[in-house]
N, C-alpha and C positions, 0 to 999 in steps of 0.2 A: 503493499500500500504505500502510496506517496500523496502528498497534498500540495495544495496551492491556495494563494488568496487571491479574491477578486473584489475590485473596486471599481466603481464607474461615476459619471455625473456628478462632479465634486462641483463644476461651475464656480471655479476659483474667484472669478471676477468680483462675484457676489459676496466672497468671504475672504480677503487677502490673509486672515489669521489662522488659517487651516493649518493643523499641524500633524505630521504623519510620523514623527520621531517614536521610536519604540511600540509600535504598532503591529508589526509583522507576526504572523502565527506560522509561516511556512517559508521554505526557502525560495518559493517562485511566486510572483505577483503578476496577475494578469490584468492590465488597465483596459477597459471596455468603453473608452471614449468619453466625449463631452468632458473634458479636463477644463478647458478654457478656450478663449480665442486669442488671447496675445501669446504670441509664439515665445518671446522670453520667458515668460511665465511658466509657459509649458515645459521648456527647457530645464528652467530650474526646478520645476516640481518632478521630472524624470529622473534628474541627478540626483535630488534629496531621496526620491523613493529608491533609487539604486543602490544606495549607502544601507539600506535597511534589509535588501532581499539579493540574495546570488545571483539570480535572474529576474528580469523585467520583461514581460512580453505585453506590448501596446498594441492597440488598434484604435483609430481614429473614430470621433463622432462626428455628427453634422456640425457642432457646435465650433470646432475647431476649424471649419472652412467658411464660416459665415461672413467674414469680414474680405474674403478673397474671391468669392465665387462671382463670376461664372469661370475665372482662372484656377481649374482645378489641378491641371497639369502641374502648375507653378507651386500650388499650395501641397501636392503631394509629395513633389520633390522636397520641397523644404521640411518637410515632416520627416523624409528619410534622412535628410541631414541632421537633424535634430537628433533623431534615435542614434545616429552613429556617434555623435558627438558624445551623447550621454550612455552609451554602451548599454543601450536596452534595445530589445528585438523588434522592430516594426514586423506585425504577423501579416501585413498586407503582402501578398505575394511570397511568403515565407511559411515555411513549415518547420517545426521544433520538436524533436522526438527526444524524451528524457525517460530511460528505463521503461522502455515498453509503450509508453503513452505519447500519442502524436498530438500537438496544439496546432490546429489550423485555423485561420480566423481572416475576417474581411469586416468592413463597416456593413456592407448590406444594403444600405440605403433603402428607398421605399420603391414599392411596386404600384402603390396608388390603389389597391385593390382588396383592402380589409373590408371595407362595406363597397362591394361592386354596383349597389344600387345607387351610389353618387355618380352623376355623369362626370367623365374623366374632364372635358374642356373646363367644367365648372371647377372642379377640384384644382386644376392648374391655375385658374384664375384667382381663386381662394388663396392659392400659396403664395402667389406673385403679388398679391396685397398683403398679406400677413406676414411675409417676410421680407416685403419691400425689396424684391429682387426682380430682375427680368425674367420675362415668361420662358425665355432659352434655358434657365436654370433646370426648370421642372423636365425638359426634355432631355438635357444631360444626366441627370438624377436617374431616369428611366433607363438609360443606357449602362450607367455605372451599376444600376440595379441588376440588371443582364448580367454584365462582365462579372459581378461579385459572385453571384449564383454560379455562372459557370466555371469560376475559378474553384468553388467550393467542390462542385461537381469532378472536377479532374482530379482534386486532392482525394476526394472520398476513393475513386477508381484507382488512384495509385496505392493507398494503403491496403487495399484488397489484396495486392501481391507482394506486401511487406509482413512476412512471417513474425519478424520481432517486434511489430506492433501489434498491440492486443486490446488497446483501449485508446479511443479519439475521442478528444476534447474539441468541440466546437466553439470558437469565440466570435461573437459579432457583436456589433454595436446595436443594430436595431432588431426588433423581434421578429423570428421566423414563421409564426403561426398566429393567427387571430385568437385562437381559442385560449391563449395565455392572458388576454385582456376581457374575456367576455364577461368575468365576473365584476368589472368595473362599469357600473351605469354610466359615469361620466362621457362614456365614448359613443353611447347610444344616439345614432343620428348626428353625429358631430363630424365635420370634416377633418378634425384631427386624428382621428382613427385611421386615415389612410397615410398619415405619414408618421405610423408607428412600427410599420415593417416591411418586409418583403417576402410574399408568399412561394417566390421561386426557390427561396433557401431550403425550405422544408421539402421540396420535391426532390433533393439530391439524396434524401434518405433511402429512395428506392435503388440506390446504387449500390448501398453498402449491405452487400449479399453476405459477409461475413459477421455483421452485426457487432460491429466494432465501436460505432458511435454510442456512447453511452451516457455522454455528459454535453449539454450545451448551455453555454454561460451566454448572457447578454446584458445590454445596459439600456438607455433612453425610455424605458418605463419607469416613472418614481414610485409606482406601488410595489408591492413585494410579491414576488413569485417563487416558489420551488415546488415543482411537482413533477410526476412522471406520466408522460404520454408513450404509448406504444413501447415502452423500455426505455426511453430517452429521459433522463433528468433534465428538467430546464429550470435554470435558476438566475436569478439576478441580485445584485446588491447596489442600489442607485442611491446616492446621499440626496441630490435634488436641490432644488434652489431655495434660499431662506424666504420665509413668507408666501411659499405655495404649498398646495397641497402634495403629502408624501415626504417633505423635507424631514430628514434626521438631524437634529441639533447636536445629537451624540452619536458619531459614526465611528464604525471599525471595520476593518477588512472581514470578508467572509471567509471562512476557511472551508475548503472544497475537498473530501478524501477521496480517493478512486482506488479501486483494486487493480492489480497487475498480475 
């Protein structure tokens, strides 16, 4: 058995006094995005967290890109550089194998279809208005959601032929399935539900013939989820924004234990 910690959705711009010292419970920390928009603040945070853990695996959230979109190419390159500088692993387009456990991850973005009854054009218009961005950003996000799901599919195919990998942990920022927030009435009939996840991601599990995917960690949703669906444990540990529903004024890493 090995363990790792998960943290996400710290939204540090809303609380610059956040302290992560002496909080580690495992040798590995998986950071699941939405840390902050400011890149120097992100660099400082990752450097600080790396001092607490042997390894830090990081994936980006939508929050990290908001000040730079639609220039996602340079935004991602900047994050690659920050991870290299802080000696953290950017899981985007990377796979990490530790003691028979493969960590694969990607942002996931949004497929806009958690509620398919919402008109897609109206959805994109709401998004552009709410996020104060060009409508082209919605089209770019659609393509990135497809690319991220395809990347996960390729990784799942690859680990089927790796006999040393016995357990796969998928890490995404956004949610892979609508069922994970069906208990939350605040999303009923709300446009926000379609910027919660990417249904294409859950489809990759059909490729897991050896049933190696046993844990799926995610961020983005500030409520609490820890449930098993079809043999896969879905779990999050979001801190949230101060003065908003779900915010945790007292916040700790969540320790995940996996059998190998």
